[in-house]
N, C-alpha and C positions, 0 to 999 in steps of 0.2 A: 925370511928364508930366501936363499939365493940359489941360482943354477937349477931351477925347477923346469923341466922341459917336457913336452909331450910330442906325440907323432903329429907332423903337419897334415891335416885332413885334405889339403889342396895340392900337395907336392910330397916328393920323397924327402926323408930326413926328419929333423925334429925343430920345433920352435920353443922359445921360452913363453911361459905363461904370463898373463896379466894378472897382477895382485893388488889387492886393496886391504887395508887394515881398519877395522871399525871398532877396535878394543875400547874398552872404558878406561881411561887413563886419569892420573892425577890432575891432569889440567882441567878436566871437566868439573872436578871438585873445587878447583881453585876459581874457576868462573863462577860456580854457584855461590861460593863465599863472597866473591867480589860483588856480585849483584845483590845478594840478600843479607849483607852485612852492614852496619853503619858504626857510629862511634862507641856503641855499647857492645859491640861484638856481633856475633852471628844471630840472625833473625829469620828463620826458615818459614816458607809459606806453608799453610795448613796440610796441603796435600802433598808436600814434598818432605814433611817432617816425619821421621820415624817416630819421634816422641812428640805428641801434640800438646800434652798438659803436664805441669809439674805441681805437686802439692807441697805448700811451705807451711809447716805448723808455726805459729806465732803466739806470744803472750804467756808461755809457761815460765814462771819465776821460781826462785828458791822458796818463796813462801807458799807455792802451790802444794797442796797435800798430796801424798801418794795416791789416795783415793780419787782426787780430782784429776791427777795425771792419768791414771788407769782408764777413767771414764772418758777423758779427753782423746787418748789414743784409740780407744774403741770407736769413737765417733769418727775419726780419721780413717780408720779401716772401713767403716760403713761407706763413707764418702768414696774411698778408693774403689770399692766394689761397683758403686753406682756410675762412677766415670768409667770403668772398664767396659761398661755396657754401651757407653756412647762414643768414647774416643780412645785413641792410643795413649796410654797414660804412664806416668812415672818416668821422669828424666829431667834434664836441665838444659844442656847446651842447645840453644837455638829453638827451644820449645816456643810456639807462638802464643800460648796462653799460660799464665801463672794463677793457680788457685791458692788463696791464703785462707788458713782456718785458725782462728784464735779463740780465747776463752769468751770474749764478747760475741763473736759469731755463733759460737755453741749456744749461748744464752739467747740469742735471737733466732736460732735455727736456720741460719743462712750460711753461705760461703762467700768469700769475697774473690773477685777475680780481676786480673790486670792484663790487658793486651800488650803484647811485646812490640808491637809496631807503633802504637800511638801513646801508649801509657794510660789509655782510658780505663777507668776502674768501675766496677758495678757489684752488685749482690744478686744472689740467686737462692731461693729457699731449697733447703736440703732435699726435700722430697721431689723438687723438680729438676734436680742436677741432670738426669738422663735425656730429659726433653729439651732444656733450655741451653746447655753447655754447647752443644753444636752450633748454635746461632752465632756467637762472637767468633768462633772458628771460621765459619763460612764468610763472615764479614771481612775478616782478615784476608781470607783468599781472594775475595772480589777486589778488595782494595789493592792487592799486589798485582792483580790482572790488569789494572787500570793504569798503572804507573811503572817507572824504572826503566823501561826499554822503549826508545822512541826511534823512528825512522826520519831523519832530518837531512837537509843539505850540508855538505861540509867540503871545503876546498882542499883539505889535507895539508894546509900550511901549519908549521909548528906554532907561530904566534896566534893563529886562530884557535888552535887546540886550547892554548892557555887563556886566551880571552873568553872562550866559552865556559871554561871552568869558573872564571871570575864572575861571569854574568849569572851563573846558576848556583853560586855559592851563597848561602844564607849568611849574611854578615852580623846582624844583631838579633840575637834571641834571648837577651837579658831579661825580657819581660815574661818569658815562659819559663816555668819550673823545670829544672835540670832533667829530671826524670821523664818529662813529657816533650822535650826538644826533638825535633826530627833531626836526621843527619844533616851536618853542615859541609859535607863534602860536595863539590861541584859535579857537573856531568863529565862522564868519561866515555871515550869513543871506544868501540869494541870490534866492529867488523863493518866490511862494505859489502852490500848485496851484489850478487852477479847481475841479477836483473833489476835495473833501476825503474822505478814506477813512473807513470807520466807526471810531468811538472817538476821533476828533480834533475833536470838536465844541466849542462854546463852553464846555461844562462841563469839558472837560479841562484840567488844570492846565498852565500855561506851563512850558517847560523849566526856567527859572530858578527855579521855585518847588518843584521837585522836591526831596525829602528827600535 
């Protein structure tokens, strides 16, 4: 908005107002995806995810009888009700936790779950879903609180930016199963603090020059 003026409180006439815009823009969403995305796509932190858990039915085959299918779907509905008491449930994109339920799980009275950030899997007894499902979600949140954004010295030179990426890129992850590999992208510079903390002055070595 332009040409907005008010009466000058200290003199005659009018003065233009000072304006700031703090609107929520698409750039904010872009930064969120950039920070919380990896080679597998979007992986949101627990407290920032609108959808925290997704249920994936598995194991139903052509040979599964209609009666078995009906019983199986009834069990899934029961699991969904329990999940709704504990987490924000039902969705896919970026969900930090995946719950799998198949015929073998049904026979064992458990659900299988898989963390989006590490690929770590586990099982939980169906009757304990409401009490135990929040635990891996909290672990995911705590893990994300401990990484991803660092305050480090940087000389702003283009070649140092590239060198920093090279130093922080995982080169060989062939020994790790693909679904459990962490992101292989390197460090990316985001912004410069207005107030530099002590010890990060001009005499501090740039990250790329660290031994």
